[in-house]
C-alpha positions in Angstrom: 0.2 45.8 5.1 1.1 42.7 3.4 3.2 41.7 6.8 -0.1 42.5 8.8 -2.2 40.4 6.4 0.3 37.8 6.8 0.5 37.8 10.7 -3.4 37.7 10.7 -3.4 34.7 8.8 -1.1 32.9 11.3 -2.5 31.1 14.0 -2.3 32.5 17.6 -0.9 30.8 20.6 -2.4 31.1 23.8 -2.6 34.9 24.5 -2.2 35.9 28.0 -5.1 37.0 30.0 -3.4 39.9 31.5 -2.7 41.2 27.8 -6.5 41.0 27.0 -7.4 42.8 30.3 -4.9 45.5 29.4 -6.7 45.8 25.9 -9.9 46.1 28.0 -8.8 48.8 30.3 -7.5 50.8 27.3 -10.7 50.3 25.1 -12.8 51.0 28.2 -10.9 54.7 28.7 -11.7 55.4 24.7 -15.3 54.3 25.2 -15.7 56.7 28.2 -14.0 59.7 26.6 -15.9 59.1 23.2 -19.1 58.6 25.0 -18.6 61.8 27.1 -18.2 63.8 23.9 -21.3 62.4 22.6 -23.3 63.2 25.6 -21.8 66.9 25.7 -22.5 67.1 21.8 -26.3 66.1 22.0 -26.6 68.4 25.1 -24.9 71.2 23.2 -22.4 71.7 25.5 -18.5 72.1 24.7 -16.4 70.7 27.4 -13.7 72.5 29.1 -10.3 72.5 27.6 -7.7 73.0 29.9 -4.1 71.8 28.6 -4.7 72.9 25.1 -6.9 75.2 23.6 -9.2 74.8 20.5 -11.6 72.3 21.9 -14.7 74.3 20.8 -13.4 74.9 17.1 -12.8 71.1 16.8 -15.9 70.3 18.4 -18.0 72.7 16.4 -16.4 72.1 13.1 -17.7 70.3 10.1 -15.2 67.5 10.5 -16.9 66.5 14.0 -20.1 65.2 12.5 -20.7 62.4 9.6 -24.0 62.2 8.0 -25.6 64.2 11.0 -24.0 61.9 13.6 -21.1 63.1 16.0 -17.9 61.6 15.3 -17.6 60.8 18.9 -20.8 58.4 18.5 -18.8 56.5 15.9 -15.8 56.3 18.1 -17.9 55.4 21.2 -19.5 52.6 18.9 -16.2 51.7 17.9 -14.7 51.0 21.2 -18.0 49.1 22.4 -17.3 46.8 19.4 -13.6 46.0 20.7 -15.1 46.0 24.4 -17.5 43.1 23.4 -14.8 41.4 21.4 -12.1 41.2 24.3 -15.3 39.9 26.8 -16.2 37.6 24.2 -12.3 36.2 24.0 -11.9 36.3 27.6 -14.9 34.1 28.1 -14.5 31.5 25.4 -10.5 31.9 25.0 -11.1 31.5 21.2 -8.2 33.5 19.3 -10.0 34.1 16.4 -12.1 36.5 18.2 -9.1 38.4 19.4 -7.6 38.3 16.0 -10.7 40.1 14.6 -10.6 42.7 17.6 -6.9 43.4 16.5 -7.7 43.8 13.0 -10.4 46.2 14.0 -7.6 48.2 15.7 -6.4 49.2 12.2 -9.3 51.1 11.4 -9.4 53.1 14.8 -5.4 54.1 14.2 -6.2 55.2 10.7 -9.2 57.4 11.6 -7.3 58.9 14.3 -4.5 59.9 12.5 -7.1 61.4 10.0 -8.6 63.5 12.9 -5.0 64.3 14.0 -4.2 65.5 10.5 -7.5 67.6 10.6 -6.8 69.0 14.1 -3.1 69.8 13.1 -3.4 70.9 9.4 -6.6 72.2 8.4 -8.1 73.4 11.7 -4.9 74.7 13.3 -6.7 73.7 16.7 -6.5 70.9 19.3 -9.2 69.0 21.4 -7.6 67.3 24.5 -10.7 64.7 24.6 -9.8 63.9 20.5 -6.4 63.4 21.5 -7.1 61.2 24.3 -9.1 59.1 22.1 -6.3 59.3 19.4 -4.0 57.9 22.2 -6.3 55.0 23.2 -6.4 54.1 19.5 -2.7 54.2 18.8 -2.3 52.2 22.2 -4.9 49.4 21.2 -3.4 49.2 17.5 0.4 48.9 18.9 -0.7 46.4 21.4 -2.5 44.6 18.8 0.4 44.6 16.5 3.0 43.4 19.1 0.5 40.7 20.3 0.1 39.4 16.6 4.0 39.3 16.3 4.6 37.8 19.7 1.8 35.3 19.8 1.5 34.2 16.3 2.6 30.5 15.6 5.3 29.9 13.2 4.7 27.0 11.2 7.2 24.3 10.7 7.3 22.0 8.1 7.9 18.4 9.4 10.1 15.9 7.0 8.6 12.9 8.4 9.0 10.7 11.3 12.2 11.4 13.2 14.9 8.7 13.1 16.8 7.4 16.2 
């Protein structure tokens, strides 16, 4: 965590637009997935589960709702904030905005790991859509980590004017 804090405190050099667009596409996929689950939740429908079994178990468990709100809605809001942040970065090229977006991916990763744990060890059931959301969160975090590592400016100490 100290390394991440150190990376976050360092300035970013110019981040390629295509990297930001990649983050945008991944966040959009997460948003669509989470929004779909949210709509299905409020319609009282369990989406079909084809590759794995257990969508109904996961999506109707007590872990699928927090304070009366479906977890998928919180996920959709998370992805929406990521999308807005990336759009703002693409428009302004202010690396501070991108750094905040990258920092937020930590929360997505932590929640995704928690929900994977719940599916594997508590519910013993898997939800394909939930795993898709977890995958997008993990991709966002890994891309953020790589971006911070690759584009962080290393500070150099100058010892004064150069002599010839």
